[in-house]
N, C-alpha and C positions, 0 to 999 in steps of 0.2 A: 494594705501593702503586702505583697506576697512574701512568704517566708522562704529562706534559703533551704535547700535540701540538705539535711544534716545526717542522712543515712550513711553508715560506713561503706567505703568502697570495697567491694568484694574482690578476691583475687582473680576470679574469672572475668570481672569487669576490666581490671587492669590488663589482663592478657588480651581481651578483645580490642582495647584501645591500642595496645602495642601492635597487634596484628593489622589494624586499619592503617596505622601510621607506616608500618613496613610496606604494605601494599601500595600506599600512596607514594612512598619514596621510590619504589620500583617503577611505578608508572612514570614518575618524573624523570628518572634516569633513562628509561627507554624512549620517552618522548624526545629527549635531547638527541639520542642516536638517530631516530627517525628524521628529525629536522635536519640533521647534518647530511643524511644520505637520501633525502626525499626524492632527488632527481637521479639517484644512482650512486654506486660506489665505484670510483674511478680505478684505473689500472686493472680492468677486467674486460673480457670479451662479452658482447651483447648481440643478440640476433637483431638484424636491421630490417630485412625484407626478404620475401621469396625471390629467387632468381627470376622467375617468370614475370615479376612486376616491373622489371627494368627493361626499357627499350634500348635500341641500338644507337639512336642519335639524340634522344632527349634525356636530360638528367631527371632523376626521380627526387622530388622534394620530400624530405622527411623531418619529423621532429622527434628526436630521441635524446634522452639524458638532459632534458631541458634546453637543448640547442636546436636551432634550425640548420639542416644539413642538406647537401646535394650529393647524391650517389650517382656515379656515371661509369660507363664502360667505354674504353677507347676502341679504336678500329682494330687493334690486335686482340681485343677481348679482355684486357686487364681491367680490374675494378679499381675505382678511386672514390674516396669519401672526403669532401671538403665542408668546412663551415660555409653556410649558404650566404656569403656576403663578399661581393667584389672588393678588392683592396682600393679601388678607385673612389667610388661614391657609395658603396654599400648596397648596391642593387643585388637582388637575389640571383645567384649563379644558376639556380635551377630553372630560371626562365631562359637561359642561354641554350647553346647547341654544341654538340660534340663534332669537331672537325678533325678527323685523323686521330692524332694522339693528344689533342688539345681540347679544353673546354673554354668556349668563348662567351663572354658576357654579352647579353642582349643590348645593354645600354650604350656602350661606347666601343664594344668589340675587343676589349682587353682579353688576351688569351693566356691560358695557364697550362703548364704541362702536368703530368700525373703526380708530381711531388707538391704541387701548389705554387711553384715558381712562375711568376709572370714572364712570358717569353716574347710577347709582342704587344705594342700599343700602337694601333693603326694611325692615330692622329699625330704620333711622333715619328712616323716612318717605319714602324714595326719594332724590330729588336733595337734596344737603345739602353743607355745608362739608367734611365728612370725605371725601365722594365726590370732590370737586374736588382733593383732595390725593393720591388713590390712582390709580395707573395701572400697567399691565403693559407690558413691552417688546414692541414690534412691529417687524417687518421688512417692507420693500417686497416686493411680489409682482407677477409678470406671468404671462400665459398665452399660449402660442404653439403652434399646431398640436397641441393636445391634451395639452400638457405644461405644468405649473405650475413656475415658477422663483422662487427667493427670493434676495434680495440680503442678504448677511450682513456688515453693517458692523461696525466696532469703535469707532465714534465718534459714531453717531447721525446722520451726514450722509446726504444724498440720494445715490443711486447715482452713481458717478463714471464709469461706462461703460455702453454699451448692453447689454441682455440678449441672449444668443445667440439668433438667429432666422434660421438659414440658409434659403435659398430652398425647399429640399425640405420643410421643416416645414409650410408653409402653401400652397405653390403647387398649384393644381388639376392641374398636369401631372404631379405625383408622387403615387403612391398607395402605401400601406403600412400598417405595424403598429408599435405601441409595445410592446416586449417588456421587462418588468422582470426584473432579476436581483438577488438579495440574497445577498451572499457573506460569510459569517462566518469569522473567522480570516484574512481577507485585507484588509490596509490598502490605502488608495486609491493609494499610490505603486506597489505591485506591479501593480495593474490598469493604471495609466497606462503603466508600463514594458512590459507585455505588448502594448499598443496601438502602441508605436513600435518594435516588434521583429518585423518581417515575416518574418525568417528562421526563426522557430520553427514556422511553419505546416506545411511539408512533413514535419517530424519529429513534432510533437505531434499533428497532425491528419491524419496519413497514413491513407488508407482512408476518409476522409469524402467527402461528396458533391462538394465543390469545392476544398477547402483543401489536399489532399495532393499536388497536382501540381507539376511544375517541378523545377529543379535544386536539389540539396542544398547546393552551394557557390556563393557569390556575394559581391559587394562591396556594402556599404551606403553610400549617399550621403545627406547631409543638407543641405537648402537652407533659408536663413532666409526666412520668410514674415511678413507683417505680423501681429504678435501671436502668432507661433508658429513652427512648423517643418514642413518637408515631408521625410519620411523615405521612401526608396525603395531597392529592389533595382536594381542597375545592369544585371543580365543578363536580366531579364524583366519584362514589364508585363502585367497582367491575365491572368496564368496561374493565380495563386493570390492569397493576401493579399500583394500585392507593394508596396504603398505606403500611407502614412497621412499625412493632414494634421492636425497637432496644433495645437490652439488653447489657449494658456496661460490658466489652469492646468488645465482639467478636462474638455475634450471633444475628440473626434477625428472626422474623416471618413475612412471606409474604403470602397473599392470592391471588391466580390467578383464575379468573373465567374460567370455562370450559363450552363449548356449549353442547347441547344434544348429538352431535356426539362423545363426549368423554365418553359416558356412564354414569352410575349412580354415585351419591356421591357428587354432587354439586361442589363448588369451591375446588381447590387444596390448601392445607396448606403446605407451604414450610418452613422448619426449616433450616436455613443456619448457619453453624458453620464454622468460619473463624480462621485458625491457621497459624501463620507465620512459614515457613520453615526456612528462614533466612531473611536478609534485602532485598533480591531481588527475593523472590519466596514465594508463598502462597499455602497452602493446604485448599481446601474448601470441606465440606461435606454438600450436600443438601439432606435433608430427605423429600421426597415428599409423602404426605399423603392425603387420602380422607376418609371421615367418611362413611365407608362401612363395612358391615358384611354379613355373610351367602353366599348365591349363587351369590350375586352381586359382591362379591370379585373376582370371576373368570372372570366376564366381564371386570372389571377394570384391572386385571392382563393381560388378553389377549390383550386388547386395548393398554396397556402400551408397551408391547413388540412388537406388530405388527405395531403401528403407533405413539404413543405419545412420546416414548423415542426418536425417531428420530427427531420429531418436537421440543423437548426440546433442542436438540443440535443446532438447528438453532438459538435459542435465545442465548445459551451460547457461541457459536462461535462468535456471534456479540459482546458480552461482552468482550471476550478474546481479540479480535482484537482492540477494542477501548481502553481497559485498557493497553494493551501492548504498544499501540501507545503513551501513556502519558509518557513513559520512566521514570518511578519511580518518584523521587522527582523533576524531570525537569518539571512536571506538575505545580509546584508552581512558576516557574521562572517569568511568566508574567500572572499569574492567575487573572481573572477579574470576580468576583462572582456576581450573580444576585439574585433576590428575590426567584427564584426557587431553589436556593442552600441553603435555610434556614436550611434544615435538616443537611447538611454538616457542616454549621457554628455552629449549636448547638451541634453536636456530637464532633467536635473539641474542643469546650469549656469544655466538660467533660474530655477529655484527658489533656487539658491545666491545669485544676484544679488538676488532679492527678499528673502532672509534678511539679506543684507548691508545693504540699504537700510533695513530695519526696525531694524537694530542701530545705525544712525547717530544 
């Protein structure tokens, strides 16, 4: 029979046990926050789609924030966003057609105005009492710089904050491209954490065009900013992906230095808009801009399509591989954070605060 270990417990052993318990407790608290917001934090704006993806007569089916949606533009050019389910029998409205200022269901022709109110039931003679009682849920939408954004409320109230519209989106001094990425098996929190983690660049992206440069060891600092955080490396600036401005809850600004071989315009400003598809997939729109006007724009445009776009995917393929390998919330099972993860810790605190407010 084995004898019990009767060695005295050393003080450092007690401290290690306490530290393991503390870390496990932190992982448990954060897991609860992620589960609550896995399909998004409501009452905020989220990027839905590039304007170019939406046709004139056919609605665009989307899955965002864990909901099936129909995005459409009426004959006057106004945008509308509906839950993708007819009030009659639940058929997808995205299978229907836009007729003037109405969206008509393909199944029985029920027609809705831009607010989601049913205005016509053909089998009942068109406008009727039953039509006045039927409506579908709609969400506010805005369009800025070639991107369409939706406000996902949980109470039917008007938007409580302005839609993100940084200068680079619409200023004629900035030129660039909207690049969509749809990552399956990757929740939106993993994407956000990647964006406030500049120290991963020289490791994961070693050998890429711009991201593999600089020191491997550094200290991360985080500064509070209105509505978010500024995360930076202390030891270098504009050598690689060295800092990120995070706007709570779902978008970032990142500057990436470009060498002379990338043409005029200096560093590339990347606006990254992160939108949950559902709890297990994420839609990301990267708006890649440079401060370029006039004839220099043609050099930037040509280099982008000939060389730079392909090099960009070298970086993004690495991100996708690493993020997919984390297997969603399994990344938290035995997580062991370091000083370089300070941006992640501070970002999580913002979500934890939002979770606590909702629980009151």
